[in-house]
N, C-alpha and C positions, 0 to 999 in steps of 0.2 A: 945447065941454063942458069943465068944470073937471076937472083931474086929481085923483085921490084924494090925500089928504094922505099923507105918509110918503116914504120913499126909493124912487126909481125904479130899475128894472133897469139903465138906461143910466148913471145916477149911480154905482151900485155898480160896474158894469163898468169905468167910467173910473178910479175910485179904485183898484181892485184891480190892474188890468192896465196902468196907465200906465207909461211907460218908467222913471219914478223908482222905482216899486214892483215892477216886473216887467221888469227891464232886458235879459233874455237872450232871444234867438231860439231856439226849441226845436223845429225841424223845419219842414216845408213849410207854407206858409200863414200863417206868423207875420209879425208886423210889418205889419199892415194899414195902408195909407196912405189917408187920405180927404182930398181937396183941400178947402180952406176954401171955404165957400159965400159968395156975394156978401153975404148978410146978416151973415156972420161967425158961426161956430159957437162956443158957449160951451165946447165940449170941445176937447181937444187934437186935432191932426190925425193923430195916430199912436198906435196901441195895439199892444202885443205880445200878441196873442190866440192861445192854443193852440186846437186843435180840440175839446178837452175843457174846458168851463168849469165851475168849482166855485164857486158863489155861495151856499152854504148859510149860514144863521144871520146874514144881513146886514140884516134888517129891511125887505126889499123888500115894497112894497104895490102897486106899479103898474109899467107897462111903460116909460113915458117916450117919447121921440121915436121913432116907428116907422121913419122914414127912416134914422135913425142906427143903429138895430138892424139893419136890412137891409144897410147899408153895412159894418158891422163884423163881422157874424156869418154872412156868406154861406158860410163854410167850416166852421162849427161843426157837429159831429156828436153831441156829448154835452153835456147841460146838467143840472146839479144845482142845483135851487132849493129844496131841502129846508129845513124849519125857518125859513121866512120868514113874512110876514104877508099873503100873498096870499089874499084872500077872495072875489075876483070872477073868475069864469071868463073874462069878457071881457078882463080885463087879461092873463091867461095867454095867451089867444088872440092878442092883439096881439104878444106876444113870439114865440110859436111860429110864427105865420104868416110872420114875417120871418126865420126860420132855416130855409131851404129844404132843407138836407141833414141835419136833425135826425133821429137814430135812437133816442137814449136820452134819456128825460126823467124826472127825479125830482122829484115834487111832495109828498113826504112831509111830514107835520106842518105843513101849511098849512091854515088854517080855511076850506077851500073848500066845506064843507057848508053855509055860510051863503048860497050862491047856487045858482041852477039852471043846469045846463049845457045850453045849447040846441044843436041839431044843427048849426047854421051855425058856432057856435064850435068844436064838436068836429071839424068838417071841417078845421080848421087843423092838427090832429094827424095827418093822414092818413098821413104818411110814417114815423111813430114805430113802432119795432119792439119797444122795451122801455119799459114805463111803470110807474113806482113811485108808488103812492098809499097807502103805509103811514101809519097814524095820521092820515089825512085825514078820516076818518068819511064817506067818499064813499058815498052811497046806492046801492042796486042800480039805481035808475033812472038815476043818473049813469053807472054802469058799463055799462049797456045802451046808452046813447047813445054812449059811447066805442066799444063793440064794433061798432056799426053803421057808424061813420065811420072806423075804422082797419082797412082790409082786410089789412094786412101785419103786424098785431100778433102777436108771437111769445112775449113774456114779460110777465106781468102780476103785480104785487105788491100784495096787498090785506091786509096784516097789520095787527093792532092797530086794527081798525075796528069792534069790538064787534058783529060779526055773530052773531046767534043763528039766523038762517035764511038761505036762499039763494032769491032770486027769479029764476025762469027768464027768460031773454031770449027775445023772440019770434023772434029770428034766431040760428042757430048760428054760432059763430066757428070757422071751419075752420082758421084760420092759427095759433091759439094752441098752443104746445108746452109752456110752463112756466107753472104757476100756483102762486104762493107766497101762502098764505092762513093763515099761522100766527098764534098768539096771538089767536084769536077765541073764540067760545063755540058752536061747531058741534057739537052733541051727537048728534043723531039721524042715522042713516045715510040717511034719506030726503032730507036736505038735501045730503049728499055726492053722491048719485046724480044730482041736478040738475046738478052740475058736469060729470058725464059726458055728459049730454044737451047742455049748452051748448058743451062743448069736446071734440068727438069725436076730434080729432087729438092730444089731450094726451099728451105724452111723460113729463113730470115733474109730480107732484102733491105739494106739501109742506104737510102738515096738522099739523105739530108744535104742541104746546101748545094743542090744542083738547080738549074733554071728550068725545071720540067714544066712543059706546057700541057695542054689538055690531053686527057687519056683517050686517044682515038683508036678504039678497039671495040669489037662487038663483045657481048657478054659471053657467048659460047667460046670465042677465041681466047678471051682472058682466062677462062676456066681451063682450057687446054694448055695454055702457055705456062701457067703457074698452078698446077694441080695440087701441090703440097705446101704452098706458101701459107705460113701461120702468122708471120709478123712482117709489117712493112713500116718504114720510117720515111715520111715525106716532109720533114721539117724544112721550112723555108723554100718550098717549091713555088717560086715566084709566079709561074705561069698558070697555076691552078686557079681559075677565075669563076667557075660556076659549080653549082651544087651537083650537076650531072656527073662531074668528075668524081665527086665524093661517092655518089651512088654506084659508080662503076666498081668500087672496091668490094661491093657485095657479090661480085661475080667470082671472086676467088673462093673456091669451095671450102677451104680450111682456115680462112683468115680469122684470127682471134684477137690480134693486137695491132693497133694503129697508132702512129704518132704524127700529129698534124699541127704543130705549133708554127707560127710565123707565116701562115698562108694568107695572102692578100684578101681572098674571098671572105675570110673570117674576121678581118680587122674591125669592121663596123659594128660588130656585136659585142655585148658585154662578156666577161669571162663565163658567167653562169649560162648565158644564152648559147655561147659557142659549145660548151660541153653538152648541154641538154639536146641541142639540135643535132649534134654529131652522134650522140648515143642513140637518139630516136631513128636516125637515118641508117645506122649500122647495127642491125639487130643481132648479128652473130658475134660481135666483139665482146671480149671479157675484160680487156684492159685498154684504156684510152690515155695517151700521153703519160704512160707510166703508172696510172692509178687504176686500181681494180674497179670495175663497174658492178656494184652490188645489185641484187634483184630489186630492192626498193628504189634505188636510184634509177634503174631502167624504167620502172613503171612511172615514176615521177616525170622522167624525161619524155616519155611517150605521151603522157597526158598534157604536158606542157606544149609539145609539138602540135597536138590537136588544137589547143586554145590559141597557139601562136598563128596558125594559118586559117582559123575559122572565119575571119573577116576578109580574107584575100579574095580577089576575083577568081572565078572558077578556073580560068585559063592559067592562073599563076599558082594554083594549088598543086603540090607534088603528089605523085601517085602514092607515096608512103602515107600521106594523110588519109586517104581512103582506106588503106589497109588497117590503120590504127582506129579509125572510126568503126570499122567492122569489129575490131577487137574490144573496144571500150564503149562504143556508142557515142552519140553526140553529147558533148559535155557543156555544162553551163559555164559562162565566164566567171572567173574568180572575182569576188568582191574586192574592191580597192580599199586597203586599210593603211592609213598613214601611221607608221610606227615610230616616226621621229619624235624625240622628246620635245615637250613644250618649251618655247623660248620665253614666254611671259605668262603671268596669271593675274587674275583679278582677286584682290584680297580686301578685307575690311581692316582699316587701321583705327585702333581705339586709343584715345588719349583723353584722360579725365572723362568728361561727359560728352566728348565729341566722337563721332564715328564718320569716317570718310572712306569711300570706296576708291581704291587706287589700282592701277595696273603696274606691276613691277617686273623687271627683267630677272630671270633666274640665273643668268650667267654672271651676275654681279656678286660681290662679297657682302658680308654683314656691314663692314666699314663703309662700303659704297652706298648701301641702303640707308645708313644713318645720315650720310651727307644729303641724300635725296629727301629724307624726312625732316631735315633741320628747319626748313622754311615752313613746313606744315605744322609742326608742334612747337615751334619757337624755343627749341632747346639746343644747346651746343652738343656736338657729338660726344664729347668727353663726359657730359652730364646726362647721357641718354642710356637707358636700359631697354632692351627689346625682348619680348616674349612671343613665341610662336605657338598658336593653338590649332592643332589639327582637329578638324570638326568631328573626326571619328576616334580621336585619341581618348583612352579611358583615364589617363593620368594627369590631365590638366596641362597648363601652358609649359613650354620648354624655353628656358632662357637661351637667347642667342648670344652667348658670351664670347665666342671666338671670332675676332674681327676679320681674319683672313679666310674664314670658311665660306664656300660658295652657297648661294641660296638653294640651288637645285638639289644639294645634298640633304636638305631637310624634307624633300618630298612634298613641297608646297603645291597645293592644287587650288583651282578656282573655288572661292567661297570660304577659304580658311581665314583665320584672324591673326593680326599682329597687334600686340599691346605695347604701348610706349609709356614708360614711367621715368620720372626724374630720379637721378641717382641720389641716395640719402647721404647728407654730409655728416 
């Protein structure tokens, strides 16, 4: 059979990892030696191959000599073939079937939707534990074939595949722990629930950048669908528009980690309000948006939640409010304390035997204050010395000698004094 045109896997492998291009041995299993065959191999008899091969964006269209793949890649455990030109699953199978210890395979951005994956080809993937099919436009039929032939698959990446729906597999995949299905167009919760049916052991579900709408599911049903879910990422789920959707997350019995950035529901709140309200509503989570929730932060958030809703009409108060009131009791509103720095103060300006009370801005400099005082004391700014007296200072007046220094840096307060004296000639 004629080989497909284009660059082969073995051709690219030899070019990249030849001793000339990759001269250093980097750990066990490197420097694979292959004796020359009687016919004479067109390849070099030695390659410095690491156990992790990165051959992305190399124009690969086919496998090449399978015997040579088997000879060189017996120790390889991870293979990145993303962004190549592989469009035939048979060619992928030829590569993978000759890499017996392969556990990680990245086929992202290859046009594999142009061919059908047959079960006998998918069988060559049997040992793979992590499979990346991002932007491959892999059909659900292809995914189902893979799931039936990969009994140990633990992590599956299906991002950027233009999915609007989910097609249920006839067989559940009990081994899958992580599903990364971001940047698709999964809007209806009825599609997401199919993922729970297909992957009952799922630990981590990453749904960011989908247009997920309200979570239409009873609490009991959610618990049955995702009994082992520990982490969920709902970043930029544009359709989540009410707090009841957030409360539904409490139905997942093992949920500990939640990511909820870019949710329209939360945009009207400050960053602090968003975090505290979410922590208070999700009592079981230990990590929110990547940050650990400490015990002290949880208590602060729950107390904030009580005070936030204490003035709301009864019909608008969430059930969580009553739970927290039972826990902490009814709290008094916090006193409002303005911690903003003063912008101006009233001081006494002393010049000779005159005393005048003035209001001065603290954002101005000493030079600007001198200009302001020029008409009051009838001295030019170049002939003016200023001294600041803190009413509580034990050391007497401090000369304000630096023209560019801001007044607020002196710590001037209401009632302090500024003395003006003419410069001695």
